[in-house]
N, C-alpha and C positions, 0 to 999 in steps of 0.2 A: 590755624586748626583749633578749635574751642578746649580739644582735650590736652595738648600740648599747654596752650595758655591756663588751663585750670591747674595742670600740673606744677607749672612754673610758678603759679601763684599761691598755691601750698609749699613748694620748696623754698619761696622768698619769706614767705610769714611765720612758718612754723620754728624755725632758729631764731626768728628776727627778737632782738634785746630790747624791749620797751623800755622807755626811759622813766615811766611813773607806774603806781600799780593802778592806777585807771588805763591807762596805755595797754597794760597787761591783760586787763579785763578785755578790752576790745580786741586786742589779740587772739586772746581764747575765743570768743564770739565769732570773728572773722574766719577761724581754722575750723570751726565746727561748722560753719555754714558751708565751707567749702568742702567740707568732707560729706555733708549731708545734700549737697545740692551741685550737680555735674554741670549745669550751667549758671552756677553761681556768680561767674566773672560777667555775664551778658546782662543785658537790660532786659532781656527775654524772661529771665528770674525773676518772679513777683512774689512777694513785695519786696524783699530784700536782693540787691545786687552791689557788685563791687565797681566803684569808679576809681580813677587815678587822675591824679592833680598834683601839680608843682607850684610852689613860689619861687619865683624868679628873683634872685638878688642881684644888685648891680656889684661891678668888680672892686668897688671900693667897700661895700659890706654896709654902707650907709643907706642904703632904698631899697624897697621891694616893688615889683611891677605886679599892681594888681588891675581887675576886669571888674568893671560894673555891670555886672550880670543882667542881660535884657528882661526875662523872665522873673528873675528873684528881687532885682531892682537894689541890690546890695553891693559891696565890694566884696570881691573874693579872689583867693589865688586863682591861677590858670587850670583850667582841666575840664573831664567830662567821662563819659562813657568809654566804657572800652570795648572795642568792635573787633569781629572776630577774626580779621585780619591782624590783629596786633599779637605777636610772638610772645609778651610778657608784659606785666602791670608797667614796667619800667619803660619800656617801648611806647606804650600807650600814654604814658604820662607826659613823655617826651615830644610825641605827636601833639597831644592836645596842647601844650605849650608853644610849641613851634606853631601851629595853626593860630592859636589867638592872639598871639603875642606878634607874629610876623617875624620873628627873629630866629632865623636857621642856625646861627651858631651857639646856641645855648650849651653848656656843659652840665650833665645831669650827674649828679651822684645818685648811684643806683642803689643805695639804702634807704627803704623810708626812714622820714622823721617823725612822722605822727598818723595816727589813725583817727579817722571820726565819723561816727554813725549818726546820720541826720535826715530826718523826716523831708521827702520833697515832694510836696502835694501835685506841682505842675508835671513831674515826670512821667506821670502814667494817666490815663483818661479815667482809672478806675480809682485814683487816689491812695493814700496810704502807703506810697513806695518810700523805700530808705535806702540812702545811698550809704553802702561802706567803703568811704573812701581810705584811700592809700595815698600819702602824701610825701611828695619828695622835694628836694630842694635842686636848682640849678642856678647858675653863674652867669650872667649875661657878658658879654666882651665889652669894653670901656666903650663908649659912645655909640653903642648900638641904637640904631632906630627902630622904634616898635610901631604898630598897625593896630587898627582896631577891626575885629572881624564881624560875622555877621551876627554872632552871639551877644557880641556886647555892646552896650551903650558907649563905654569909653573903656581906655585902657591907659593907666598914668602911673607914672612912681611916684612912691611915696616914702618921705622918711621914716625908718624902723621905728621909731619914738614917737610919731606923728600918723599913725594910721587913721584913715577916713571913718571906720566903722570899728572899734577897738572892742569887740567882742571876746572873751575870754580865751574860745578854742583859736581864733587868730592870731592872738597875742603870743600865747603858747606855740603856734605853729612857727612865728617868726623866731621868737626866742630859741627853740629847738634847731631850726635850720641854720641861725646863727651860730649855735654852739657846734653844730654837725660839721660845719665850715670852718671853726676855728684851728 
């Protein structure tokens, strides 16, 4: 039910300890958005809505599993839209990671590691949509085989220090995820 999902999102983000001043600004933006928008966790909320994603880290902490996103044509962590049936953002992040990786035995840390607000021109036919992404970290079991979902062109392991598209946001996400797991 969206009301429970909305409440759980607020309960997760209100006390979250942001790792940087920029992350704190985003946390405040997300909380204000949720307080103003009863459907703020769902894609029906336009132009901004929450999404949930997960950077999957190998058991030895040397690699991350990324997806080559079909629409964006770029490498990203796994994730996507929150669905009305998701009880929490954490559950949405885990569902998306499992669907997009094909790995059922992921172990998700329930505390967000990063927030990222970014425009997504292909998300809505009206344009101008912004994803307010809540990012988590999960660990894959040793030797886990992954798959490529219909949303991806490819899914591959990348060394943490050799990311395919080392944008500052992704570099920060990987660093924060590794710090969280340390």
